[in-house]
N, C-alpha and C positions, 0 to 999 in steps of 0.2 A: 475671668482672665485666665488664660492658659499659662501654665508654667512650662518653660522651655529651658533646657540646659545643653551645653555643648562641652564635651570633654574629649579632647584629642585622643584617639586610639581606643575609646570605649566601645564595647560591643553593644548592639541594640538592647540586649537583655540587661546590661549594666545600666544603661540610660533609664530603662523602665524602672529598675529597682531604685535608682536615684530619685526619679520623679515621685514614686510612691513614698519614699522616705521624706522628701520635702513636703508632700501633701500631709503626711502624718504629723509633722512638726506644726504646720499651720492649724490642722484640726485640733491638736492638743492645746495650742495656745489660744484658740477661739478667735483667730483672725483669718482673714482671707489673704491670698497672695496679692490681690489688688490693694488691700489696706497696707500691707507691708511695703509694697512698691511705692505707694503714695507717701508713706512716712519717710522712706529712704530719700525720696525726691525732695521732701521738705527739709530734711536734715542737710542734704548736699546742696540744695537750691540756693 
């Protein structure tokens, strides 16, 4: 699963840093972005 973010006014290098930071959080927690999205869907569902 690809991680995408949109932040109005952010420069491309800001977006890249945000994506890398998000991936680092997932890596540290031992879950994938897909697992996090599925869990969120279940909670909101």
